[in-house]
Every structure is written in C-alpha cells, then in structure tokens.
C-alpha positions as CSV (number, residue, x, y, z in Angstrom):
1,M,0.0,0.0,0.0
2,S,1.2,3.5,-0.9
3,A,-0.5,6.7,-1.9
4,H,0.5,9.5,-4.2
5,T,1.1,12.9,-2.6
6,S,0.2,16.1,-4.4
7,H,2.7,17.1,-7.0
8,Y,5.2,19.8,-6.1
9,D,7.6,22.0,-8.1
10,S,10.4,19.9,-9.5
11,D,13.9,21.1,-10.1
12,A,15.7,20.8,-13.4
13,L,17.4,17.5,-14.1
14,S,21.2,18.1,-14.5
15,T,22.8,17.4,-17.9
16,D,26.2,17.1,-16.2
17,T,27.4,14.1,-14.3
18,V,26.5,14.5,-10.6
19,D,28.2,13.1,-7.6
20,V,25.2,11.2,-6.3
21,V,21.7,10.3,-7.4
22,V,19.3,9.4,-4.6
23,I,16.4,7.3,-5.7
24,G,13.6,7.9,-3.2
25,G,12.5,11.1,-1.5
26,G,11.5,9.9,1.9
27,A,13.2,10.4,5.3
28,A,16.2,8.2,4.4
29,G,16.7,9.7,0.9
30,L,16.3,13.3,2.0
31,N,18.6,12.9,5.0
32,G,21.2,11.2,2.9
33,A,21.0,14.0,0.3
34,L,21.2,16.6,3.1
35,M,24.5,15.2,4.3
36,L,25.9,15.0,0.8
37,A,24.8,18.6,-0.1
38,R,26.3,20.0,3.0
39,S,29.5,18.3,2.0
40,R,29.3,20.3,-1.3
41,R,28.4,17.2,-3.3
42,S,26.2,17.6,-6.4
43,V,23.2,15.5,-5.5
44,I,19.8,14.9,-7.1
45,V,16.9,13.2,-5.4
46,I,14.4,11.4,-7.7
47,D,11.1,11.3,-5.8
48,S,8.1,9.4,-7.2
49,G,5.8,11.0,-4.5
50,T,4.5,7.7,-3.1
51,P,5.6,7.6,0.5
52,R,4.6,4.6,2.6
53,N,3.1,6.7,5.4
54,A,1.0,9.0,3.2
55,P,-2.4,7.7,4.6
56,A,-1.4,8.5,8.1
57,A,-2.4,11.8,9.7
58,A,0.8,12.2,11.7
59,M,4.1,10.4,12.4
60,H,5.1,9.5,15.9
61,G,8.0,8.2,17.9
62,F,10.5,10.8,16.5
63,I,11.5,13.2,19.2
64,V,10.8,16.9,18.6
65,L,8.9,16.0,15.4
66,D,6.4,13.7,17.0
67,G,2.9,14.4,15.7
68,T,4.1,16.1,12.5
69,P,2.0,15.3,9.4
70,P,4.1,13.2,6.9
71,P,3.7,15.7,4.0
72,D,5.0,18.6,6.3
73,L,8.1,16.6,7.2
74,L,8.9,15.8,3.6
75,Q,8.3,19.4,2.5
76,R,10.7,20.8,5.1
77,G,13.2,18.1,4.2
78,R,13.1,19.1,0.5
79,E,13.5,22.8,1.4
80,Q,16.6,22.0,3.5
81,V,18.2,19.9,0.8
82,R,17.7,22.6,-1.7
83,Q,19.1,25.2,0.8
84,Y,22.5,23.5,0.3
85,G,22.3,23.2,-3.4
86,G,20.7,19.8,-3.7
87,R,18.0,19.2,-6.3
88,I,14.7,17.4,-6.0
89,V,13.2,16.0,-9.2
90,F,9.6,14.7,-9.2
91,G,9.7,11.6,-11.3
92,E,9.6,7.8,-11.5
93,V,12.8,5.7,-12.2
94,T,12.2,3.1,-14.9
95,E,15.8,2.0,-15.3
96,A,19.0,2.3,-13.3
97,E,22.2,0.5,-14.3
98,A,26.0,0.8,-14.3
99,A,27.5,2.7,-17.2
100,A,31.0,2.8,-18.7
101,P,33.5,4.3,-16.2
102,S,35.1,7.7,-16.7
103,A,38.5,8.2,-18.3
104,D,40.2,8.0,-14.9
105,G,38.3,4.8,-14.0
106,D,35.7,6.3,-11.7
107,L,32.3,4.6,-11.6
108,R,29.3,5.8,-13.5
109,F,25.6,5.0,-13.4
110,T,22.8,5.9,-15.7
111,V,19.2,6.5,-14.4
112,T,16.3,6.8,-16.8
113,L,12.9,8.4,-15.8
114,A,9.5,7.4,-17.1
115,D,9.4,10.6,-19.3
116,G,12.6,9.5,-21.0
117,R,15.0,11.9,-19.3
118,T,18.3,10.5,-18.2
119,L,20.9,11.3,-15.6
120,T,24.5,10.2,-15.0
121,A,25.9,9.9,-11.5
122,R,29.1,8.7,-9.9
123,R,27.3,7.0,-7.0
124,V,23.8,5.8,-6.2
125,L,21.8,5.8,-2.9
126,V,18.7,3.6,-3.1
127,A,16.1,4.8,-0.6
128,T,12.9,3.6,-2.3
129,G,11.2,2.4,0.9
130,L,8.8,-0.5,1.0
131,R,5.3,-1.6,0.1
132,D,2.9,-3.0,2.7
133,V,1.0,-6.1,1.5
134,L,-2.3,-6.4,3.4
135,P,-4.2,-9.7,3.8
136,E,-7.0,-10.0,1.2
137,V,-10.0,-9.1,3.5
138,P,-12.7,-7.1,1.7
139,G,-12.9,-3.6,3.1
140,L,-9.6,-3.7,5.0
141,A,-7.5,-1.5,2.7
142,E,-9.8,1.5,2.7
143,H,-9.0,2.1,6.4
144,W,-5.3,1.6,6.1
145,G,-3.3,4.1,8.2
146,R,-6.3,5.2,10.2
147,S,-8.5,2.4,11.8
148,V,-6.3,-0.3,10.3
149,V,-2.8,-0.1,11.8
150,H,0.3,-2.2,11.9
151,C,2.7,-0.5,14.3
152,P,2.0,0.0,18.1
153,Y,4.7,2.6,18.3
154,C,3.5,4.6,15.3
155,H,-0.2,4.4,16.1
156,G,-0.7,2.8,19.5
157,W,-1.2,5.9,21.7
158,E,-3.9,7.1,19.3
159,V,-5.9,3.9,19.5
160,R,-5.5,3.3,23.2
161,D,-8.5,1.9,25.2
162,E,-10.3,1.2,21.9
163,P,-11.8,-2.3,21.2
164,I,-8.9,-3.7,19.0
165,G,-8.9,-6.8,16.9
166,I,-5.7,-8.5,15.7
167,L,-6.1,-10.0,12.2
168,A,-3.6,-12.8,12.4
169,T,-1.4,-13.4,9.3
170,G,1.3,-15.7,10.8
171,P,3.7,-16.2,13.8
172,L,4.5,-12.5,14.1
173,S,0.9,-11.8,14.9
174,V,1.3,-13.3,18.4
175,H,4.0,-10.8,19.2
176,H,1.7,-8.1,17.8
177,A,-1.0,-9.2,20.3
178,W,1.3,-8.7,23.3
179,L,2.2,-5.2,22.2
180,F,-1.4,-4.1,21.5
181,R,-2.6,-5.7,24.8
182,Q,-0.4,-3.0,26.5
183,L,-2.7,-0.4,24.9
184,T,-6.2,-1.8,25.6
185,D,-8.0,-4.2,27.8
186,D,-10.4,-5.1,25.0
187,L,-8.4,-7.2,22.6
188,I,-9.6,-10.0,20.3
189,Y,-7.3,-12.3,18.3
190,F,-8.8,-13.4,15.0
191,A,-6.8,-16.5,14.3
192,R,-7.8,-16.7,10.6
193,G,-6.6,-20.3,10.3
194,T,-3.2,-19.7,11.8
195,D,-1.9,-22.2,14.4
196,L,-1.8,-21.3,18.1
197,D,-0.1,-23.8,20.5
198,S,-1.4,-24.6,24.0
199,E,1.2,-22.4,25.7
200,T,0.2,-19.3,23.6
201,R,-3.5,-20.0,24.3
202,A,-2.8,-20.1,28.0
203,R,-0.8,-16.9,27.9
204,F,-3.6,-15.2,25.9
205,A,-6.2,-16.4,28.5
206,A,-4.0,-15.1,31.3
207,R,-3.9,-11.6,29.6
208,G,-7.7,-11.6,28.9
209,I,-7.2,-11.9,25.1
210,R,-10.1,-13.6,23.4
211,V,-9.4,-15.9,20.5
212,V,-11.9,-16.2,17.6
213,E,-11.3,-19.2,15.4
214,T,-14.0,-18.5,12.8
215,D,-12.6,-16.9,9.7
216,V,-13.1,-13.2,8.9
217,R,-15.3,-12.6,5.8
218,E,-15.1,-8.8,5.6
219,V,-14.6,-5.5,7.4
220,V,-17.9,-3.7,8.2
221,N,-18.5,0.0,8.1
222,D,-21.1,2.3,9.7
223,T,-23.3,4.5,7.4
224,D,-20.6,7.2,7.6
225,G,-17.8,4.9,6.5
226,T,-16.4,4.4,10.1
227,L,-15.1,1.0,10.8
228,V,-17.4,-0.8,13.2
229,G,-16.2,-4.4,13.2
230,V,-15.7,-7.5,11.2
231,R,-18.2,-10.0,9.9
232,L,-17.2,-13.7,10.3
233,A,-17.8,-16.5,7.9
234,D,-20.8,-17.6,9.8
235,G,-22.4,-14.1,9.6
236,T,-21.6,-13.0,13.1
237,L,-20.6,-9.3,13.5
238,V,-17.8,-8.8,16.0
239,E,-17.7,-5.1,16.9
240,R,-14.2,-3.5,16.8
241,R,-13.1,0.1,16.3
242,V,-9.5,-0.7,15.3
243,L,-7.9,-3.6,13.5
244,A,-4.2,-4.3,13.8
245,V,-2.4,-6.4,11.2
246,T,1.2,-7.5,10.5
247,T,1.7,-6.8,6.8
248,R,4.2,-8.4,4.5
249,M,6.7,-5.7,3.8
250,E,8.4,-5.7,0.4
251,A,11.2,-3.3,-0.7
252,R,10.2,-1.3,-3.7
253,T,12.4,-2.5,-6.5
254,E,10.7,-1.0,-9.6
255,G,13.2,0.2,-12.2
256,L,16.2,-1.1,-10.2
257,D,16.8,-4.5,-11.8
258,G,19.7,-3.2,-13.8
259,L,21.7,-2.4,-10.6
260,K,21.7,-6.2,-9.8
261,L,21.3,-5.5,-6.1
262,P,21.1,-8.7,-4.0
263,M,17.8,-9.4,-2.2
264,E,16.9,-11.5,0.8
265,D,13.7,-12.9,2.3
266,L,13.2,-12.5,6.1
267,P,11.9,-15.3,8.3
268,D,8.2,-15.8,9.2
269,S,7.1,-14.3,5.9
270,M,8.0,-10.9,7.3
271,G,9.1,-9.6,3.9
272,R,11.8,-9.1,1.3
273,R,14.5,-6.5,1.4
274,F,17.7,-5.3,-0.3
275,A,20.7,-6.9,1.4
276,S,23.1,-4.4,2.9
277,A,26.0,-4.1,5.3
278,M,27.7,-1.4,7.3
279,A,26.5,2.2,6.4
280,G,24.2,0.8,3.7
281,T,27.0,-0.6,1.5
282,T,26.0,-3.4,-0.9
283,E,27.8,-6.0,-3.0
284,I,27.5,-3.6,-5.9
285,P,30.4,-1.1,-5.9
286,G,29.1,2.4,-5.9
287,V,25.6,1.6,-4.7
288,W,24.3,2.1,-1.2
289,V,20.8,1.4,0.2
290,A,19.2,3.0,3.3
291,G,15.9,3.1,5.1
292,N,12.9,0.8,4.8
293,A,14.2,-0.6,1.5
294,T,16.8,-2.6,3.6
295,D,15.5,-2.2,7.2
296,L,11.9,-3.2,7.0
297,A,11.2,-2.3,10.7
298,A,12.8,1.1,10.7
299,Q,10.5,4.0,11.8
300,V,11.0,7.5,10.4
301,G,13.8,8.5,12.8
302,A,15.8,5.3,12.2
303,A,15.3,5.6,8.4
304,A,16.5,9.2,8.5
305,A,19.6,8.2,10.6
306,A,20.4,5.4,8.2
307,G,20.2,7.9,5.3
308,A,22.6,10.2,7.1
309,L,25.1,7.5,7.7
310,A,25.0,6.3,4.1
311,G,25.3,9.8,2.9
312,S,28.4,10.5,5.0
313,H,29.9,7.2,3.9
314,I,29.3,7.9,0.2
315,N,31.0,11.3,0.7
316,A,34.0,9.7,2.3
317,M,34.4,7.2,-0.6
318,L,34.1,10.0,-3.1
319,A,36.7,12.0,-1.3
320,A,39.1,9.0,-1.5
321,A,38.3,8.6,-5.2
322,D,38.9,12.3,-5.8
323,T,42.2,12.1,-4.1
324,D,43.3,9.0,-6.1
325,A,42.4,10.8,-9.3
326,A,44.3,14.0,-8.3
327,L,47.4,12.0,-7.4
328,A,47.3,10.0,-10.6
329,S,46.9,13.3,-12.6
330,A,49.8,14.9,-10.7
331,Q,52.1,11.9,-11.2
332,K,51.3,11.9,-15.0
333,A,52.1,15.6,-15.2
334,T,55.4,15.2,-13.6
335,G,56.3,12.0,-15.4
C-alpha cells in the first residue's frame, strides 16, 4: 500500500554528471541528500511522490517532530536539501544501471525516468522504501493508516483503550498481540486459520485476550464509513473500532533491476529487502541502500539516521576517489 502525494515543483534534471543520485524522496533519501549537499556534493533526489506513510495523519516516535504530518516533514526536508544546493526531481525511475567508467576509471551509473529523461551519476543511494501487502480481506485496505494499523509505536497511543482486533497473518501476529494488549483491555485475536499452540493460548487467556477461530469474511463500516467491526464467515458481527495487522513488507524495486542488487527474504514471511552491510553498503560497488528498503522495521527516525550514515559514507568514498584521481593526474604531469 502506498498513496500518491500532491505534485510539487520539480527542479531541473542536471545534464552534467552529478556526484550522487538518490532514488527515493522519503526520510532516508532526503537525509542522505542533506549530508551530501552539506559536503558540497552535487546531488539529485528522484522522488516518485508515493511515501509509505501518506495515509497517516501524523508520524510518531520521533523526538521533537512527534505528531508532524508526513507531508509537512517531507516538504521541510526538500527545502533543507535545496538550501544547500541539492536538487529534488519529481519523477519515476524506470531503469538504473552501471555505465562505462570515466576516463580515470571512476564509476558511472545511468538513471532513466518514465518521461525519457536520463541522468548520469558517480554513485547511487537507493532509498525507495517499502510496500505493505495487506491480507485480502474485503474492506480492509480503505481504512489503512487510520482504523487499520500495523505499528503499536506509530499508532498505538492514538488507539489506546479502543476495542482492537488482531487479524492474524502468521507467527509474528502473536507478538503483535502482546504489544497491543499493552494499549487496551479489550483485545480479540482473530486466528484466521493460523496455528496457536497450547502455551500461547494459555498466555492469551492469562492476559484476557479472546481468540476467535471462525474466519473473517469482511470489514464492516457504519453508514458514515467508520469501521465498526468484522463479519465472520458464519455471519456474526464482532464489533471492533480498530484492527491491527502485520503486513508483508516488500522493498520497492521498480526500475532497479539493472543495478543487480542482492535481495533476501526475512523469516516468518515478514518480507523481502535489499541486502546491505555497514552504512548501507551493498555487494555492488558504488551503490548504497538506506531506510525501509533494507531495514523493514525502521521507523522514520531510524530511516533518517540510516540515510545520514549512508550519505556520509558515500562522501568519504568520493573523497578518496577524488584524491586518487588527483594523485594520478599529478604523477602523470610530472612523469
């Protein structure tokens, strides 16, 4: 699930080779670009305008900025990147791949946008984020980010003391139940065909968590569109004001196949991500990845921090490459 934000003014796409292209204009991408721009690197952010948290009214769990609407955070981030000379280009990447190196052997990458424009960069930071895949329950998706939530730290305080239902999707849903039980005394676990061992059932009973075995047919709304509960396969309506679900989280990979970045599946069907190491480095020289595209559980603050770390590491690697080139040029000039 992702939603388009409103279009904003886009900067011109550079015709010269830039130091870094950042693919993704969320917290990770913008903070990486900020670090690079402040280091006087030429940097362009390609932003498709489809942030994961667009349906949410506010983001939480990020000190000082707690409660900030996601569009406001991104707008301020774009302004700050531009303040240091970085460019933000509204567009969708359809192809990204390694290109022939420069005359002195430095890496080059070519990025192509949906409208046919191209950009050449020395390094790439992938910060495309992820896509949440919801269970196929009719009526569920329309409440995503409001009455249907996934993260107790992002949304928990706002739904405290409400009648909450856990829509089980797998083993991780049991952990979900413990976290949401902290927020309400009225919690129902809709098993939806998933297995619960006797120990887990005993622990649920001890915490007053009711288990419903009958499958869920659909989400039910009031006349004004407010979520009022779920209808079971036998026709029973179970009233709930909030539904919590563990989604399958998948890194957004559109247009990036040409980079040949390694992917990995996480256990318990949690999701699929770009594999990365320290500071977002990957097996592909010259390509870094940061934020939810590689850390599926990262909240906004953690994603922004990862972007900053990757940006500073890219700058350090570029500084070394610049020095190597300068030394080679000096040695050639002096014979």
